[in-house]
C-alpha positions as CSV (number, residue, x, y, z in Angstrom):
1,M,-13.7,-11.6,3.2
2,T,-15.5,-9.7,0.5
3,D,-16.1,-6.0,0.4
4,R,-19.5,-6.8,2.0
5,Q,-17.8,-8.4,4.9
6,V,-18.8,-12.0,4.2
7,G,-16.5,-14.9,3.7
8,D,-14.9,-18.0,5.3
9,G,-17.1,-18.8,8.3
10,S,-20.2,-16.8,7.3
11,T,-23.6,-18.4,7.0
12,T,-25.7,-18.7,3.9
13,E,-28.1,-16.3,5.5
14,Q,-25.4,-13.7,5.8
15,I,-24.5,-14.2,2.1
16,E,-28.2,-13.7,1.2
17,S,-28.4,-10.6,3.4
18,A,-25.2,-9.1,2.0
19,Y,-26.0,-9.6,-1.6
20,G,-29.8,-10.3,-1.9
21,S,-30.9,-6.7,-2.5
22,D,-28.9,-6.2,-5.7
23,H,-27.8,-9.7,-6.8
24,A,-29.5,-13.0,-7.6
25,V,-28.5,-15.4,-4.8
26,K,-28.8,-19.1,-5.4
27,V,-27.8,-22.4,-3.6
28,I,-26.8,-25.2,-6.0
29,Q,-25.4,-28.7,-5.9
30,T,-21.9,-29.0,-7.6
31,Q,-19.7,-32.0,-8.2
32,A,-18.0,-31.2,-4.8
33,G,-21.2,-30.6,-2.8
34,S,-23.4,-27.6,-2.0
35,A,-22.4,-24.1,-3.0
36,I,-24.0,-20.6,-2.9
37,F,-23.4,-17.8,-5.4
38,A,-24.4,-14.3,-6.0
39,T,-24.5,-12.7,-9.5
40,T,-25.7,-9.5,-11.1
41,G,-26.5,-11.4,-14.2
42,D,-28.9,-14.3,-15.1
43,P,-28.4,-17.0,-12.4
44,N,-29.4,-19.6,-15.0
45,A,-26.5,-18.6,-17.2
46,V,-23.9,-19.6,-14.6
47,G,-21.6,-22.2,-16.3
48,N,-22.2,-20.8,-19.7
49,G,-19.6,-18.0,-19.5
50,N,-19.6,-15.2,-16.8
51,P,-23.2,-14.1,-16.4
52,G,-22.2,-10.8,-14.6
53,D,-20.5,-10.1,-11.4
54,L,-20.2,-13.6,-9.9
55,I,-18.9,-14.7,-6.5
56,G,-19.3,-18.2,-5.1
57,F,-18.8,-20.0,-1.8
58,A,-18.6,-23.7,-1.0
59,I,-21.0,-24.7,1.8
60,G,-19.6,-26.9,4.5
61,G,-22.0,-27.6,7.3
62,D,-23.5,-24.4,8.7
63,T,-21.0,-22.0,7.1
64,V,-19.3,-21.2,3.8
65,G,-15.7,-21.3,2.8
66,P,-13.6,-18.4,1.3
67,P,-15.1,-16.5,-1.7
68,E,-14.2,-17.5,-5.2
69,I,-14.5,-14.4,-7.5
70,G,-15.7,-15.2,-11.0
71,G,-16.6,-18.8,-10.2
72,I,-18.2,-21.3,-7.9
73,P,-16.1,-23.8,-5.9
74,G,-16.7,-27.3,-7.1
75,F,-18.5,-26.3,-10.3
76,E,-17.3,-28.1,-13.4
77,Y,-16.9,-25.5,-16.2
78,C,-15.9,-27.8,-19.0
79,S,-18.4,-28.9,-21.6
80,G,-18.4,-32.2,-23.2
């Protein structure tokens, strides 16, 4: 669980509710499937370094997995 009481088993709506007032929250498709993240930085800068406080969650069905601090589960960070 995060300090905002969301984590493994939470819904995307709970993530949006917990972080939406002071973070950009976005659902994206990764190499491993859907994920949701929250950042205090530019959400379009994710993957090009750390855009600000970043926390990501893999989406599986109707709930998310455990939080990944500083990254997004399934996101390929290498360039090529």
